[in-house]
C-alpha positions as CSV (number, residue, x, y, z in Angstrom):
1,M,-11.2,-19.8,-76.2
2,T,-9.8,-23.0,-77.6
3,E,-8.5,-21.9,-80.9
4,M,-4.8,-22.3,-79.7
5,L,-5.4,-26.0,-79.0
6,P,-4.5,-28.7,-81.5
7,F,-7.8,-30.4,-80.5
8,A,-11.4,-29.3,-79.7
9,L,-12.6,-29.7,-76.2
10,P,-16.3,-30.7,-75.5
11,A,-18.5,-27.8,-74.4
12,W,-18.9,-29.2,-70.9
13,L,-15.2,-29.8,-70.5
14,T,-14.2,-26.3,-69.5
15,P,-10.8,-25.2,-68.3
16,Q,-12.3,-24.3,-64.9
17,L,-13.8,-27.8,-64.5
18,M,-10.5,-29.5,-65.3
19,T,-8.7,-27.2,-62.9
20,S,-11.2,-27.9,-60.1
21,A,-11.1,-31.6,-60.6
22,L,-7.2,-31.5,-60.5
23,V,-7.2,-29.3,-57.3
24,I,-9.7,-31.7,-55.6
25,V,-7.6,-34.8,-56.4
26,I,-4.5,-33.1,-55.3
27,V,-5.7,-31.6,-52.1
28,L,-7.7,-34.7,-51.1
29,H,-4.6,-36.8,-51.2
30,V,-2.7,-34.0,-49.3
31,A,-5.5,-34.2,-46.7
32,L,-5.3,-38.0,-46.4
33,G,-1.6,-37.8,-46.0
34,A,-1.8,-35.0,-43.5
35,A,-4.3,-37.1,-41.4
36,A,-1.8,-40.1,-41.4
37,Y,1.2,-37.9,-40.5
38,G,-0.9,-35.7,-38.2
39,I,-1.1,-38.8,-35.9
40,W,2.7,-39.1,-36.2
41,L,3.2,-35.3,-35.5
42,E,0.8,-35.6,-32.5
43,R,2.6,-38.4,-31.1
44,K,6.0,-36.7,-31.5
45,L,4.7,-33.4,-29.9
46,S,3.1,-35.2,-27.0
47,A,6.4,-37.1,-26.5
48,W,8.2,-33.7,-26.6
49,V,5.8,-32.2,-24.0
50,Q,6.1,-35.2,-21.7
51,D,10.0,-35.5,-22.1
52,R,9.8,-38.9,-24.1
53,V,11.0,-39.9,-27.5
54,G,8.0,-41.0,-29.3
55,P,7.8,-43.3,-32.4
56,N,11.4,-44.0,-33.6
57,R,11.5,-47.7,-34.4
58,V,9.8,-47.9,-37.9
59,G,11.7,-45.8,-40.4
60,P,13.9,-42.8,-39.6
61,Y,12.3,-40.7,-36.7
62,G,9.4,-43.2,-36.9
63,L,8.2,-41.7,-40.3
64,L,7.0,-45.1,-41.3
65,Q,4.8,-45.6,-38.3
66,P,1.6,-44.3,-39.8
67,I,2.1,-46.9,-42.6
68,A,2.7,-49.6,-40.1
69,D,-0.4,-48.6,-38.1
70,G,-2.6,-48.5,-41.3
71,L,-1.4,-52.0,-42.3
72,K,-2.1,-53.3,-38.9
73,L,-5.7,-51.7,-38.8
74,I,-6.4,-53.2,-42.3
75,S,-5.4,-56.7,-41.2
76,K,-7.2,-56.7,-37.9
77,E,-10.4,-58.7,-37.5
78,E,-13.6,-56.6,-37.6
79,F,-15.8,-57.3,-34.6
80,R,-19.4,-56.5,-34.4
81,P,-21.2,-56.9,-31.1
82,R,-24.4,-58.7,-30.7
83,G,-27.7,-56.6,-30.9
84,V,-26.2,-53.7,-33.0
85,D,-28.2,-52.0,-35.8
86,V,-26.2,-53.4,-38.6
87,V,-27.0,-50.8,-41.3
88,L,-26.5,-47.8,-39.1
89,F,-23.4,-49.4,-37.4
90,S,-21.9,-49.9,-40.8
91,I,-22.5,-46.5,-42.4
92,A,-21.8,-44.4,-39.4
93,P,-18.0,-44.2,-40.0
94,F,-18.7,-43.0,-43.6
95,L,-21.1,-40.4,-42.4
96,S,-18.2,-38.9,-40.3
97,V,-15.6,-39.1,-43.1
98,I,-17.4,-37.8,-46.1
99,P,-18.6,-34.5,-44.7
100,A,-15.1,-33.8,-43.5
101,M,-13.8,-34.4,-47.1
102,V,-16.5,-32.5,-48.7
103,G,-15.4,-29.3,-47.1
104,I,-12.1,-29.4,-49.0
105,A,-13.9,-28.3,-52.3
106,A,-14.8,-25.0,-50.9
107,I,-11.3,-23.7,-49.7
108,P,-9.4,-21.5,-52.2
109,W,-6.0,-23.0,-51.9
110,A,-4.4,-20.4,-54.2
111,G,-5.2,-17.3,-56.2
112,G,-6.6,-17.2,-59.7
113,L,-4.6,-18.1,-62.8
114,D,-4.7,-16.1,-65.9
115,L,-4.8,-18.3,-69.0
116,S,-6.3,-15.9,-71.5
117,A,-3.0,-15.6,-73.5
118,F,-3.0,-19.4,-74.0
119,G,-6.5,-19.5,-75.3
120,L,-7.9,-21.0,-72.2
121,G,-9.6,-19.8,-69.0
122,G,-13.0,-19.2,-67.5
123,V,-14.5,-15.7,-67.1
124,D,-12.0,-13.1,-68.3
125,G,-9.6,-16.0,-69.0
126,I,-9.1,-16.7,-65.1
127,V,-9.5,-20.0,-63.6
128,R,-9.8,-20.3,-59.8
129,L,-7.6,-22.8,-58.0
130,Q,-10.3,-24.4,-55.8
131,G,-12.5,-27.4,-55.9
132,A,-15.7,-25.6,-56.7
133,D,-16.4,-21.9,-57.2
134,F,-19.1,-21.2,-54.4
135,N,-20.9,-17.9,-54.1
136,L,-21.8,-19.1,-50.6
137,G,-18.6,-20.8,-49.8
138,I,-18.5,-19.9,-46.1
139,V,-22.1,-21.1,-45.6
140,F,-21.4,-24.4,-47.6
141,L,-18.3,-25.2,-45.5
142,L,-20.2,-24.5,-42.2
143,A,-23.1,-26.7,-43.3
144,S,-20.9,-29.6,-44.6
145,A,-18.9,-29.6,-41.4
146,S,-22.0,-29.8,-39.2
147,L,-23.1,-33.0,-41.0
148,G,-20.4,-35.0,-39.2
149,V,-22.5,-35.0,-36.0
150,Y,-24.9,-37.7,-37.7
151,G,-22.1,-40.2,-38.0
152,V,-21.0,-39.8,-34.4
153,T,-24.6,-39.8,-33.1
154,L,-25.7,-42.7,-35.2
155,G,-22.5,-44.6,-34.4
156,G,-23.1,-44.3,-30.7
157,W,-26.8,-45.2,-30.9
158,A,-26.5,-48.2,-33.3
159,S,-23.7,-49.8,-31.1
160,N,-26.1,-51.1,-28.5
161,S,-23.9,-50.0,-25.7
162,K,-24.5,-47.5,-22.9
163,Y,-21.1,-46.0,-23.1
164,S,-21.3,-45.5,-26.8
165,F,-24.9,-44.1,-26.4
166,L,-23.7,-41.5,-23.9
167,G,-20.8,-40.5,-26.0
168,G,-23.0,-40.0,-29.0
169,M,-25.4,-37.8,-27.0
170,R,-22.6,-35.8,-25.7
171,A,-21.1,-35.3,-29.1
172,G,-24.5,-34.3,-30.5
173,A,-25.3,-31.7,-27.7
174,Q,-21.7,-30.4,-27.9
175,M,-21.6,-29.9,-31.7
176,I,-25.1,-28.3,-31.7
177,S,-24.1,-25.8,-29.0
178,Y,-20.9,-24.8,-30.3
179,E,-22.2,-24.3,-33.9
180,I,-24.2,-21.2,-32.6
181,P,-21.2,-19.1,-31.5
182,M,-19.3,-20.3,-34.6
183,G,-21.8,-19.1,-36.9
184,I,-22.1,-15.7,-35.1
185,C,-18.4,-15.3,-35.4
186,L,-18.5,-16.1,-39.1
187,L,-21.3,-13.5,-39.4
188,C,-18.9,-10.8,-38.0
189,V,-16.5,-11.8,-40.8
190,V,-19.2,-11.6,-43.5
191,L,-20.4,-8.3,-42.4
192,A,-16.9,-6.8,-42.3
193,A,-15.9,-8.4,-45.8
194,G,-19.3,-7.8,-47.3
195,T,-19.3,-11.1,-49.1
196,L,-19.7,-14.9,-48.5
197,R,-17.1,-15.8,-51.0
198,M,-13.8,-17.0,-49.4
199,D,-11.6,-15.7,-52.2
200,E,-13.2,-12.2,-51.7
201,V,-12.6,-12.5,-48.0
202,I,-8.9,-13.1,-48.8
203,R,-8.6,-10.0,-51.1
204,Q,-10.2,-7.9,-48.4
205,Q,-7.6,-9.0,-45.9
206,I,-4.8,-8.5,-48.5
207,D,-6.1,-4.8,-49.0
208,H,-7.0,-4.1,-45.3
209,G,-5.0,-6.4,-43.1
210,W,-5.8,-9.8,-41.5
211,F,-9.1,-10.2,-39.7
212,L,-7.1,-11.9,-36.8
213,L,-6.0,-8.3,-35.9
214,H,-9.1,-6.5,-36.6
215,M,-11.4,-9.0,-34.8
216,P,-9.3,-10.9,-32.3
217,L,-12.1,-11.9,-30.1
218,P,-14.3,-13.6,-32.8
219,A,-11.1,-15.3,-34.1
220,I,-10.3,-16.7,-30.7
221,M,-14.0,-17.9,-30.2
222,F,-14.0,-19.3,-33.6
223,Y,-11.0,-21.3,-32.9
224,I,-12.4,-22.6,-29.5
225,C,-15.7,-23.7,-31.4
226,M,-13.5,-25.4,-34.1
227,L,-11.9,-27.5,-31.3
228,A,-15.3,-28.4,-30.0
229,E,-16.7,-29.3,-33.5
230,A,-13.8,-31.8,-33.9
231,N,-14.2,-33.2,-30.6
232,R,-10.6,-32.2,-29.6
233,A,-9.3,-31.7,-26.1
234,P,-10.2,-30.0,-23.8
235,F,-13.7,-30.7,-25.5
236,D,-13.2,-34.5,-26.0
237,L,-15.9,-35.4,-23.4
238,A,-17.7,-37.6,-25.9
239,E,-14.7,-40.1,-25.9
240,A,-13.6,-39.6,-22.3
241,E,-11.7,-42.8,-21.4
242,S,-12.1,-42.2,-17.7
243,E,-15.9,-42.7,-17.6
244,L,-16.9,-43.8,-21.2
245,V,-14.2,-46.1,-22.1
246,G,-13.9,-44.7,-25.6
247,G,-17.1,-42.9,-26.2
248,W,-19.1,-43.4,-29.3
249,H,-16.5,-45.6,-31.1
250,T,-16.1,-48.1,-28.1
251,E,-17.6,-51.0,-30.0
252,Y,-15.9,-50.4,-33.2
253,S,-12.6,-52.1,-34.5
254,S,-10.5,-52.4,-37.6
255,M,-10.9,-49.8,-40.4
256,K,-14.3,-48.7,-39.1
257,W,-12.6,-47.5,-35.9
258,A,-9.8,-46.0,-37.8
259,S,-12.3,-44.1,-40.0
260,F,-13.6,-42.1,-37.1
261,F,-10.0,-41.0,-36.4
262,L,-9.4,-40.2,-40.0
263,A,-12.5,-37.9,-40.0
264,E,-11.3,-36.1,-36.8
265,Y,-7.9,-35.3,-38.3
266,I,-9.3,-34.3,-41.6
267,H,-11.7,-32.1,-39.7
268,I,-8.6,-30.6,-38.0
269,F,-6.9,-30.0,-41.4
270,V,-9.9,-28.5,-43.0
271,G,-10.9,-26.4,-39.9
272,S,-7.3,-25.0,-39.8
273,A,-7.4,-24.1,-43.5
274,F,-10.7,-22.4,-43.0
275,F,-9.3,-20.4,-40.0
276,A,-6.3,-19.5,-42.2
277,V,-8.5,-18.2,-44.9
278,I,-11.1,-16.4,-42.9
279,F,-8.8,-14.8,-40.2
280,M,-5.1,-15.1,-41.5
281,G,-5.4,-13.9,-45.0
282,G,-5.1,-17.2,-46.9
283,W,-2.1,-17.0,-49.0
284,S,-1.3,-13.3,-47.8
285,I,2.2,-13.1,-46.3
286,N,1.6,-9.7,-44.8
287,P,-0.9,-9.2,-41.8
288,L,-0.7,-5.5,-42.2
289,P,-2.7,-3.4,-44.9
290,F,0.7,-1.9,-46.1
291,G,3.8,-3.4,-47.4
292,P,4.7,-6.2,-49.8
293,N,2.4,-9.1,-50.5
294,L,1.9,-11.8,-53.0
295,P,-0.2,-10.9,-56.1
296,D,-3.6,-12.5,-56.4
297,V,-3.8,-13.3,-60.0
298,N,-0.9,-14.5,-62.0
299,P,-0.6,-12.5,-65.3
300,A,-0.1,-14.8,-68.3
301,N,2.8,-12.6,-69.7
302,W,5.0,-14.0,-66.7
303,G,5.3,-17.1,-68.8
304,I,4.8,-20.7,-68.1
305,L,7.3,-20.8,-65.3
306,G,5.7,-17.9,-63.5
307,G,2.3,-19.4,-64.0
308,I,3.5,-22.6,-62.1
309,L,5.6,-21.1,-59.4
310,L,3.2,-18.4,-58.2
311,P,0.4,-20.8,-57.3
312,L,2.9,-23.1,-55.8
313,V,4.1,-20.4,-53.5
314,Q,0.6,-19.3,-52.5
315,F,-0.2,-22.9,-51.8
316,G,2.9,-23.2,-49.7
317,V,2.1,-20.1,-47.6
318,L,-1.4,-21.3,-47.0
319,M,-0.2,-24.8,-46.1
320,G,2.3,-23.4,-43.8
321,K,-0.4,-21.5,-41.8
322,V,-2.5,-24.8,-41.8
323,V,0.6,-26.7,-40.3
324,L,1.0,-24.0,-37.6
325,M,-2.7,-24.2,-36.6
326,V,-2.7,-28.0,-36.6
327,A,0.4,-27.9,-34.3
328,L,-1.3,-25.4,-32.1
329,T,-4.3,-27.7,-31.8
330,M,-2.1,-30.6,-30.8
331,M,-0.4,-28.5,-28.2
332,V,-3.6,-27.4,-26.7
333,R,-4.5,-31.1,-26.2
334,W,-1.4,-31.8,-24.3
335,T,-1.5,-28.6,-22.2
336,L,-5.0,-28.1,-21.0
337,P,-7.1,-30.5,-18.8
338,R,-10.5,-31.8,-20.0
339,F,-13.6,-29.9,-19.0
340,R,-16.5,-31.6,-17.1
341,F,-19.6,-31.8,-19.3
342,D,-21.4,-29.2,-17.3
343,Q,-18.5,-26.8,-17.7
344,L,-18.4,-27.4,-21.4
345,M,-22.0,-26.6,-21.9
346,R,-21.8,-23.6,-19.6
347,L,-18.9,-22.2,-21.6
348,A,-21.0,-22.3,-24.8
349,W,-24.5,-21.0,-23.5
350,E,-23.2,-18.6,-20.8
351,G,-19.9,-17.6,-22.2
352,L,-19.3,-17.8,-26.0
353,I,-22.9,-17.2,-27.2
354,P,-23.3,-13.9,-25.2
355,A,-19.8,-12.8,-26.2
356,S,-20.4,-13.6,-29.8
357,L,-23.6,-11.6,-29.8
358,V,-21.7,-8.6,-28.5
359,C,-19.0,-8.8,-31.2
360,L,-21.9,-9.1,-33.8
361,L,-23.5,-6.0,-32.3
362,V,-20.2,-4.0,-32.4
363,T,-19.3,-5.3,-36.0
364,S,-22.8,-4.3,-37.2
365,A,-22.5,-0.8,-35.8
366,M,-19.0,-0.3,-37.3
367,V,-20.3,-1.4,-40.7
368,Y,-23.5,0.6,-40.5
369,F,-21.6,3.9,-39.7
370,G,-19.0,3.1,-42.4
371,L,-16.0,2.6,-40.0
372,Q,-14.6,-0.6,-41.5
373,E,-11.2,0.9,-41.5
374,L,-11.4,1.3,-37.8
375,M,-12.5,-2.4,-37.2
376,F,-9.5,-3.0,-34.9
377,I,-11.0,-0.4,-32.5
378,G,-14.2,-2.1,-32.7
379,G,-12.4,-5.3,-31.8
380,L,-10.9,-3.9,-28.8
381,G,-14.4,-2.4,-27.9
382,S,-15.9,-5.9,-28.0
383,I,-13.4,-7.1,-25.6
384,V,-14.1,-4.2,-23.2
385,L,-17.8,-4.8,-23.4
386,V,-17.5,-8.5,-22.8
387,L,-15.4,-7.8,-19.7
388,L,-17.8,-5.2,-18.4
389,G,-20.9,-7.4,-19.0
390,R,-19.4,-10.5,-17.5
391,P,-20.2,-9.8,-13.8
392,F,-23.9,-9.3,-14.8
393,L,-24.3,-12.8,-16.3
394,P,-26.0,-15.4,-14.2
395,R,-23.8,-17.8,-12.3
396,D,-24.5,-21.4,-11.2
397,L,-22.9,-22.1,-7.8
398,A,-23.7,-25.7,-7.8
399,N,-20.1,-26.6,-8.5
400,R,-18.3,-23.9,-6.7
401,R,-14.9,-24.6,-5.0
402,I,-15.3,-25.9,-1.5
403,G,-12.8,-24.4,1.1
404,M,-10.2,-26.9,2.3
405,I,-7.4,-26.6,4.9
406,G,-4.2,-26.0,3.0
407,S,-5.8,-25.2,-0.3
408,R,-4.1,-22.5,-2.4
409,F,-7.3,-21.5,-4.3
410,S,-10.0,-21.8,-1.5
411,P,-8.1,-21.7,1.9
412,V,-9.7,-22.3,5.1
413,S,-7.8,-21.5,8.4
414,A,-7.4,-24.5,10.7
């Protein structure tokens, strides 16, 4: 495969390995930049929602504000309270950041590239534009993202603070609870696509339409679970300032404190990319199973220019969807109020888990009877079954509304 090259490559240095390394380096820097300017975007969006201006002093439109914030955090003194577990207190931020970054490797950021005409390529001359070619890509990403709970829980426990400890316990219970419906929703996608490879899931959606249209209820529940996994509002009970000061990172300062927020925004970035790949067709530009769409693999006979432009277009389409999902996540934060912790746990165990099991049952039946082409009808049927079964679920009346004179929701006559 290397006879057209002026030099011989080592046997282990394959074109796929070089492509994967290049993709990881590029996307990792894109993710770090997205985390920095995601904070700027959130401050601008919150200012727009609240009729303010937002950052506008450092650079045009405040674009240099993330750099100024980073320099400030680097130069701040790092404070460590008395009585902390030094080792766990120090490694907890890294245990939050690293699992968020690892998930980048499993995302297919563009279609395959055919290099057979140039004497290069992997199997059949095609290299895949992703960090690692996983046969179990969906499982790997779900497993790596779930490891972030260790950093949060250890950071809260090692801080020797009651506020941090309660925040860490809340985060652990929340992440474990919401991983169950998230995994069940992904099982619906795996059953419908018949594969655990994310690039094959994208091809299924290019041929048959986006899963967001076929399975709207699992998509909505997956998005809700994604917010909970990233500790984003309205699921940010672990860092509730009103009762826990700052949650598990109360005792952190300087770059260790910033590392937790870096992990949160990278989780948002990777989670949005995961949602775009699983439910929004990846680089597909057409949500319907008919009509124009981008090709999946670039033929080498398009020339060097075509070989560069098509992956860039595919990457741009996927990143556009990621930015849209990130902006939606930020708008949710500045729109919805925070749950109480009992409401948060009840939503998972009495709401999302039963509803996701209904969706899994309907999807399994559709696949068993070979009705994948009618999956949209199955999605509507899942919604109907969930609505019909909701009155039969047990209800806890411990926190029911109390009637008050003049109340719009629970009125009581004087």
